[in-house]
Each structure stands twice: as C-alpha cells, then as structure tokens.
C-alpha positions in Angstrom: 79.1 117.8 103.9 80.3 120.9 102.5 82.8 120.9 99.6 86.5 121.3 99.5 87.3 119.9 102.6 91.3 119.1 103.6 91.5 115.2 102.7 94.4 114.8 104.9 91.9 115.3 107.8 88.8 113.3 106.3 90.9 110.3 105.4 93.5 110.3 108.1 96.5 110.1 105.5 99.0 112.9 105.7 99.9 115.1 103.2 103.5 113.9 103.7 102.6 110.3 103.4 100.6 111.1 100.2 104.0 113.1 98.9 106.0 110.3 99.9 104.3 107.3 98.4 102.8 108.9 95.1 105.4 112.0 94.1 102.4 114.8 94.5 100.7 116.3 97.5 96.8 116.3 98.1 96.6 119.5 96.7 98.1 118.5 93.6 96.2 115.4 93.4 93.1 117.4 94.1 93.9 119.8 91.1 94.7 117.2 88.8 91.3 115.5 89.5 89.4 118.6 89.1 91.2 119.6 85.8 90.1 116.1 84.5 86.6 116.5 85.1 86.5 114.6 88.6 83.7 116.5 90.1 81.5 115.0 87.3 83.1 111.5 87.3 81.6 108.4 89.9 84.0 106.3 91.9 84.8 103.8 89.2 85.7 106.6 86.6 88.1 108.5 88.9 89.9 105.4 89.7 89.9 104.4 85.9 91.5 107.7 85.2 94.2 107.4 87.9 95.2 104.0 86.6 95.2 105.3 82.9 97.3 108.5 83.5 99.3 108.3 86.5 101.6 105.9 87.7 100.3 104.9 91.4 99.4 101.5 92.8 95.9 100.1 92.9 95.8 100.6 96.7 96.6 104.8 96.4 94.1 104.6 93.3 91.8 104.0 95.9 93.0 106.1 98.7 93.3 109.4 96.4 89.8 108.6 94.9 87.8 108.7 98.1 90.2 111.6 99.8 89.2 112.9 96.3 85.4 112.2 96.5 85.3 113.1 100.6 87.3 116.5 100.2 84.7 117.9 97.3 81.7 116.8 98.9 80.7 113.8 96.9 81.2 111.1 99.5 80.4 111.1 103.2 82.6 109.8 105.8 82.5 106.1 106.1 80.5 105.9 102.8 81.3 103.1 100.1 80.0 102.1 97.0 78.0 99.4 98.7 77.1 101.4 101.8 78.8 102.6 104.9 81.8 100.9 106.4 83.4 101.3 109.6 86.2 99.4 111.1 87.7 99.2 115.2 90.6 97.4 116.3 91.9 96.1 119.8 95.1 94.5 120.9 94.1 91.9 123.7 96.1 90.5 126.4 95.2 86.9 125.4 96.5 84.6 122.8 94.5 84.1 119.7 92.9 80.5 120.5 91.3 82.2 123.7 90.1 85.0 121.2 88.9 83.0 118.4 87.0 80.9 121.3 85.4 83.8 123.1 83.6 84.8 119.3 82.8 81.0 118.5 81.6 79.8 122.1 78.2 80.8 122.3 78.1 80.5 126.3 81.3 82.8 126.4 80.2 85.4 123.7 77.1 85.9 125.6 78.6 87.3 128.4 80.7 89.8 126.2 78.5 90.4 123.1 75.2 89.4 124.9 72.6 90.9 122.0 74.3 90.2 118.9 72.0 88.6 116.6 74.5 87.0 113.6 75.0 84.0 111.6 78.3 82.6 110.8 79.1 82.6 106.9 82.7 81.3 106.7 85.3 80.8 109.5 88.6 80.1 109.4 90.0 78.9 112.8 91.6 80.9 114.6 92.3 83.4 112.4 88.7 85.3 111.2 85.2 85.1 110.7 82.7 86.6 108.5 79.5 87.4 109.7 75.7 88.2 108.7 74.7 90.6 111.1 71.1 90.9 111.8 70.2 94.6 111.9 67.8 95.4 114.8 66.8 98.9 113.2 65.2 97.2 110.4 67.4 98.0 107.8 68.4 94.8 106.7 71.3 92.2 107.3 74.8 93.9 107.2 78.0 92.0 107.0 80.7 91.6 110.1 84.3 90.5 109.0 86.2 89.7 112.3 90.3 89.2 111.8 92.8 88.1 114.4 96.3 88.6 114.0 98.4 86.5 116.3 100.7 88.5 118.4 102.0 85.4 120.6 100.5 86.1 124.2 98.2 88.9 122.7 95.9 89.3 120.1 94.7 92.0 117.7 91.3 92.2 116.9 89.9 94.2 113.7 86.2 94.3 113.4 85.2 95.5 109.9 81.3 96.4 109.7 80.0 96.8 106.0 76.8 97.9 104.0 75.6 99.9 106.6 72.7 101.9 105.6 73.8 105.6 106.3 76.2 107.6 108.4 74.2 107.4 111.4 74.2 103.7 111.3 77.9 103.9 110.5 78.7 106.2 113.5 76.4 103.6 116.1 78.4 100.6 114.9 81.8 102.6 115.4 80.8 103.3 119.4 79.1 99.8 119.3 82.1 98.0 118.3 84.6 99.9 120.5 82.4 99.4 123.5 82.2 95.4 122.9 86.0 95.1 122.3 86.2 96.5 125.6 83.8 94.2 127.2 86.0 91.3 125.2 89.1 92.6 126.9 87.4 92.5 130.2 86.2 88.9 129.4 89.4 87.7 128.3 90.9 89.4 131.5 88.5 87.4 133.8 86.6 90.6 134.8 83.5 90.1 132.5 
C-alpha cells in the first residue's frame, strides 16, 4: 500500500462527515497527527494522543486513527490489531425467527451454507450468534459474529468475520459471505 492515500476513499467516511462530526477535515486531522509524530506511533498511541489532545468521541478516535493509518500506509484495508476483519450485510424478506432458524437448524443451513465448519460459541436467540469458524486453508480458527435486526417481515443480517490472517483471506471471505447471504435469501424465499 503506498503512502498518503485519501482516507475518505479508504474508510468510506466522507470529508464532510468528518468535518461535521469533529470540526476538522481529513486533511486537518492528517496534518495534526503528522505533526504529533503519528507515523512513528502504533494504533494505541494514536488513539491515546487523540484522547488526550482533542475533544472527539471514542468512536471518532478509532475512525480517525484507522483513516490516518490507512492513508499513511501504516495499515492495510480490513487490517485490525488482531488480524483482518470484514463485514457483510443483507436485508432479507423474512421474519427474524425464520432467519435465525436458518442459521441454527443443521438441515436448513446445509442448503445455503453447505461447506461451513464452525462451532457455536454463544447464541442469543433470535438476535445473534458467535461462531468459531474452522479455516479450511489451515491458518487456524477465526471468529464470525452474526447479528440479526428485526424489521417486522424483514430481517437485516450482518456477518462480521474477524481474526483473518491476511488481506487475501479478508477479500476471499468478503466475497464468500456476499454469496452465502445471497443463497440464504434464496433459501428463505423458497428457491434454495
């Protein structure tokens, strides 16, 4: 990743949104962090600097830090402190109970997620699942968080896959979950 890329493009958070929420533009934040020695700081040090010297919420401290790190080539896309992370969401035309059942019922799940190998670590019916995902590539287990948001006769499913070993695995899992959620939508519609 080359240095000095546009943080708005990298993070998906526009300059206007940053200015509105923090009172400063991306360019101003980048200059402030550069002046503070940000290129030599790790993630925790950058957040601590923002916390100590600037009046922004903890959420914005993280967002500004990630934007700075990505812009300056200190962090790759999807990279977190403990590996890589991706997220995929889709709103499905089914009530939350049916979507949750499609995740936890082995016979239903095999129709839309046939090759998945995981262990349920925690379940909060019908709202969420935390899974230990067995990595077929041999890189070790990763973590999948599934969150369901009730929209009446529709449900928004968000899958967050964390602790991925590298950028290639993150991109592969992002594509995998996009396809899997498409198969889940077909399954719930009676097409799969």
